[in-house]
N, C-alpha and C positions, 0 to 999 in steps of 0.2 A: 719159706722156711720149716714147713709142715711135714713130718714123715707118716707114710702110710704104715700102719701096724696092724698085723692079724690078730684076733683073740683066740685065747686058747679055751674059752669057755664064755656061757652066755652071761652077759652083765644085765641088760634090761634097758639100755637107753633106746631101743628100738620101738618103745612104746610112747615115745614123745609124740609122733603125729597123732595116735590115738588120744592123749592127753588133751593137745590142742583142739581136736575135733569135739571132744567131751565139754572144753569150755567154751568153746564158741556156741555150742548147741545151747549150753546151760544160759549163757549171756544174751543171745540172739543176734539177729542182724537188722540192719536198717538200710534202707533205700529211698532215694528222694528224687520224684520226677515232678518236673516242670512243663506244664501244657501252654502253650502259646497259639493262639487262633482266635478268628473272629467269633462273635457270640453267635451260637446255634451251629457251629461247623461239627459238633459230634465230638467234643473232649471228655465230658463225662460218660458218655456210652462207650467210647473206646477203651478209658481205663476201666470200667467195669468188666467189658469183654475180655481185656487182658488178663483179669485176675479172678475171674469167673465168679464175681461177686457184685452184688447190687450196692454201690457207695450212693447213699441219699445225698441230694445236692439240691440245694434251692435254685429256681431257676434265675437267671442273670437278666438285667433290664439293659436297654439299648440307650439309655438317657443320662450316662454318666460324663462328668465334666472331664474326668480323666481316667487314665487306666489304673485299675486297682488288682492286686494279687490276694486270692483268697488260699489259705494253705490250711489243709485238714489232714490229720494223723489217725492211722488205722492199725490195729496189730491183727496180723494173719496168721494162721498156724497151718502148715501142711505137714502131714506125718507128726514128728516130733520137732520139727525147726519152726522157730517163731521168728517173724519178719514185722519189723516197725515200717510201715509204709507212710510216707508223706507226699502227698499230691497237692501240688500247686498249680492253681489255674488262674490266667488272666481274665478279668471282668471288665468289658468294656474296650477290649483291644480292638481299634479300628471303627470304633462308632464315631469319633469325634470329627468335627469338619477340618480341624488343622491337625493333622497325623504326624507332624514333624518330631515331635519330642515323645511319641507313643512309646518308645523302646526304654525311655529313660527310667521310669520306674522298675523296669524289670532289671536293668543292670544295678540299681541302686540295692534291690533286693538281693541280688547274687552277691554284691560285694559287701552287703550287711551280714549276711551268712558266714562269709569268711572273715569278717572282722570280729564276729562273735566267737568263732573257733580260736582266733587269734588270741583274743583277750582271755578265754580260758586257758590256752596254752601259756601264757605270760604272768599267770596268778602264782603267787607265792606256793599257796595250797591248791593243787589243781586235782581233778577228778576226771580225766579224759576216758578212762574206761567205762565210767557210767554216764559220761556227758551225750546227751542226745544231738548227734552230729546232723546238722540241718544244712549241710552243704548241698548243693543241687548235683546230682550225679548223671542225670540225662536230662536233656531238653527236646521234647517232642514237638516239633514246629508244625502246625497244620496250614497245608496250603488250599485255598480254595479250588475246587474243580472246575476252573473256567474254562481249560483246554488251551490257553493262549500263552500266556506268560508269566513270570513273578511280578507280582505288585512292586511298587517303589517302596514300601513300608515293609515288604518282606525283605528285600535286599538290605535296607538300612538295619531293620532289626537283627538280622542273621550275621551282619558285619559288625555290629556292635558286641555280639555276645560270642564269636566263634572261638575269642582268646579267653572265654571264662567257664566255658561249661561245653559239653558234649552234644552237638546238636544232631539230631535224625529227622530230616524232613519227611512229613508224610502227608499224603493227599487225602484229606477229609471227604467223607461222603463220595466215594470213589465209584459207587454204583449208579452216580448221575450222570456219566459220560461212557460211551462205547469203549469196547477194549482196544480197537485200532487208535481212537483219539487218546487213550490211556497212555499207551505206548508213547506215541508222538510227543504226549506232554511232559512224560517221564524225561525224554532226551532233551528236550528245550531247557528243562528247570536245570537238568545237570550241566548243559551247556553253558547256562546263564551264570549257575553258581561259579564254574570254573573261570569264566571270563571276567567275574567280579572280584575274584580272590577271594571268595568265601571257602573257609574250611570246615567241612561238615564231617562227622565222626565216622571213622571207617573200621569196620570190624577186623581185628588183629589176624594176621596169616602167618605170624611167626611160630605160632604153637602147631605142631604137627597133629595134634589130636582133633583141632577144631579149623585148620587151614583151610582144607578142601571145602568145607560147608560154608565158611565165612566168606571164601573167595567167590563162591556161587551166589551167596547173599548180597553181597557189596554190588553185584550186578542189578538188584532188584530196586535199587535206591532209586529215588524215594518211595518208600511204602505206599501202595494204594489199600486204603483200610476202610472197612466198615464195622460200626459197632451197634450192637444191640443186645438187649436182654430179653427181649421178647421170644417167647418160644413158639414155634409152628410146628404142626404135626405133619411130617413126611412119611407116608407109609405107615409103619408102626413105631417111628421113633419121632421124640420130641427133640427139636434142635434150635439153636439159636439162629435167628434168620429175620429178614426183612422181607414182608410179603407185600407185593405190587400186583396191579391187575394184569401184567403180562407174565408174572412169574415169581419166584422165590430166590433171594440173594442169601445163602447161608454165610454166616459169620466164620465159621470154623471149617470152609471149604476152600483149599488153597487155589482152586480153578476159579473162585469167584472174587477172592480178594486176598491181601496179604497180612492180615490179622494174626494169623497162626505164625508166618514168618517171624513178625515183629515181637510176638511173645517168646518163640523160640530163641531168638538172638539175644534179647533181653536177660532171659534167664542163662544162656550158655555164656553172655560175656559179662555179666553183672559185676564180677570181680575187676575186669580190665576197667570198666567204666567208673569204678571206684578208684582204680589206680590212676587213670587219667585225671579225676578230679582233683587227686592229691597233688599231681603236678601244677594244675591250674592253681591250687591253693599256696604251693611253694613259689610260685612266681608271684602272687599277690603279696605273699608274706615279705619276700625279698624287697620288693618295691617299698613296701610299707615301713620297713626297718631302715632301708636306706634313707627314707625320708627323715626318720628320726635320728639320723646321724651313726648309726651302727655300721660297723666296718669289720671284716675279718682279717684285713690286713692294714698296716700303718702306712705312712708315706713311703718308707723304703721296703716296702712289700714284705715285712716283717709280720708275724702273727700278733694280733692283738686280742687281750682276755676281754671278755664282755663287762668285768668288774673295771677295767682300765676305760672302756668307753663310757660305762654308766658315770663313773667318776668325773670323768672330763666333761659329760653333758651337765652334770650337776653342778661342777665348777662354772661351766659358761652359763647355765641357766642363774645362778646365785649373781654372777657379775652383771649379767642383762637385767635382773631385778633390781640391783642396786643402781645401775644406771636409770631404768626406768623411776626408781623412787626418787633419786636427785633431781632428774627433771620434773617430777610431780611436784616437788618441795619449791623448786625455783619458779615453775608455773603458778603456784599458790603464792608465793612472795610477790610475784609482779602482780596478779590479781588484785591481791590487798593493797598494794602502791595504786594502782589503778582505781580502785575502789575509793580510796582516801582521797586522792586527788579529784574525783568525781564528786564526792561528799563536800570537799574544800570549795570547790567551785559553785556547788550548789548553795553553799551556805553565803556565799559572796555574791551571788545572784539574788538570794532572798533579803540580804540586808542592804544592798544598793538602792531600792526604794525609801527606806526608812533614812539613810543619810542624805538622800536628795530632799526630801521632805524639811530633814531639820537644817540643812544648808539655806532652803528656800526661806524658811522661817527666821533663820539669823539674817538674812539680806533684808527680808521685810522689817524686822526689828531694827537694824542699823538705819534704813531709810526713815523709819518712824522717828529715830532719835536725831537724825539731821533734820527733819522738819521741825520738830519739837524745838531743837536749838534754835533755829532760825526765828520761829515764832518767840522763843523766850528774848532773843535779841532785841527784835521788833518791840515786843512789850516793854523791855528795859528802857529803849529809846524812848517809848511814849511816856513812861513813867517819868524820865529824867526830865522831859520837855514840859509834861505837866509839873511837876515840881518847881521847874523854873519859872513858869508861867504863874504859879500859885504864889511865889516869892514874889514875883513882880506886883501881882495883884494885892497883895497883902502891904507891899511898901507904898502902894498908890493909895491904899484905904487909909493907911496911917498919917499920910501927909493930909489928905481931905479932912480928917477928924481933928487935926492940930493946925488952924489957919494962922494964929497968932505967932507962932513959932515959925511958921513959914515965911511970914513977913519979915 
């Protein structure tokens, strides 16, 4: 419904791109790289070679009980463009005896960055413009230069990450195998990735400005990289290289390795990597909000406002809290009754020995009374006999003392 009109004079809104460029340059850019690989595969050396900067990093140990992630943030400036670079490296990856769950800390870390961004987005007072976005934009997955095939841990890790992050497989320390073995190894890796249904990042070919070079570069995947910050004098120049007894491997020579190709592709497609990361975040955000009960449409496919959804969830939460409160009250009353019954039973059990002793004493007392009653009867009978005998004896005695009257 928009009409195209021609202007009769200059207005000035053609300066909008320049304004955006100035604003972006002033604010700066951020880019986050995740490096996954075994200890000693050359992660730190490659990152330093990619950005021509010596990133100081402490050496890792092989004796960790679980995989850990170490994040470092650096500020780089090239010309007048400021880049906030965050490098996240795995520590102890592949060193454990049981490697079944080695990928889980990495998945949890990526989800934690999505969750942190979602929490910032849902705040009442949010500041996304100045917020340090820590979502992972690209994952450089280092493959050991065995020349045979991918390990099981490589397949499990990439399969669990391909729906969350842009994966670019690289062969670390590629100068340790010959060129013929390297080409066969690349074909074997790509074949295994396809057969296992693992999706890796493909450089976009829909943009005419970079379609040709991206199409060619996609054929180099996975990149065979060599990293080094040591400088070797070759002729009259000092170049970054690795020196061996048999020769020198130049890091920035495309005939020796693919490090320069990887650097060029990262810089050329940096914005596309960030766009793909936003798509992964949108998928995570949708699943997360659906679990919370948020919907765009109601039962009859009618649009539902967020306020209605929040009110419905609040009412549901209040009813649930009332139900739980009533259950807790009933449970408390039941426990009080059970406790009272237990106390009463305990009192009865405690008083039973006293009653039994009292009854036993009463029985003994009654028995004693019966015995004493029988003895009393016997004594009364003896007394009666004695009185009778006494009376007879007195009468006889009186008769003996009066003989005359007896005659």
